[in-house]
N, C-alpha and C positions, 0 to 999 in steps of 0.2 A: 505494498499499499505505499509506502512509504518512496518508492520509488514512482508513482503515479505521477508526483508534483514535483519535478525536475526541471522545471521552466523559472528562471530567475531572474526578474524584470526591474529594471530602475529608473523611475518615470520622473518626468520635473515637475517640482513644486507645486504646480498648479494642478497637477494630475491630468496634463493634457496630453502631453507626445511623449510617448517610450522612446528613451535617451541609449538605453543597454540592455542587451539580452545575453544571458549566460548558460551553461548547464552548471553550475556552480555556484554556491555562494562567496566562495574565495576566489575566486573568477570575477565575478560581479564587482569584488569592493576592488581589484586592483584596476578593473577599468574605471571605476568611479573617481579610485586615487589618483589615478594618472589623469583625466579630465581635470580636478580639482589643481593638482599641481600645473598643467598648462594654461591654467586659467580658462577652459573650455564652458564652464558652466555659469550660467546665470543663478540668483539668489544665493551668492557665496557659495554653492556646491552643495544647497540643501536639497535631497532628493528622495524620494519615495519606495521603498522596495516591497517588492509583492514575489510571492511564490504561485506557480499556478504548475498544471499540467500541459502538455502539448497540444492537445486537443484543442482546450478553452485558448490558448496561445493563439493560434491559428484565426479562431474563430473571432476574438478581439482584434486581431491584424486586419481578417477581411471585414468586417462592420466599420474598422473607423477607416481603410482605405476607400471602399463602397458609398460609403455613408458621408464620409468626411467629417465624422465626430471625434469630438476627443474622449480620449480614454476612461475617465471618470463615468461618463455617460454610457461606454460600450462596455465596462465591466463591473457594473453593476451586480451583486451578489441577486440572485432569484429572489422573488416573493411569494412563499409559499400560503395556499390557503390555510384559513383557519383549522380547518378538518384535517387535512396532510400533519398538521402540525401535533393536533390532537392524537394521530395513531402513532407517531414515533414517539 
């Protein structure tokens, strides 16, 4: 189950654009630190980090590209109906 969520994402501080994608948290950290050192990030290097599955990541990318939506609108958690919550 742990291997299902194997895509690590760094998103800009405003949660709009995907900045970096990696297969491990260490690789993602190195990318972010290198960008901070090179003064390539806005907002003083503040980013939001996420971990997701490969399938979810591909769906997020497709929706962002096709509908020109920001990350925070596409990556919202599903809203479950009240009856589903009671059963869980």
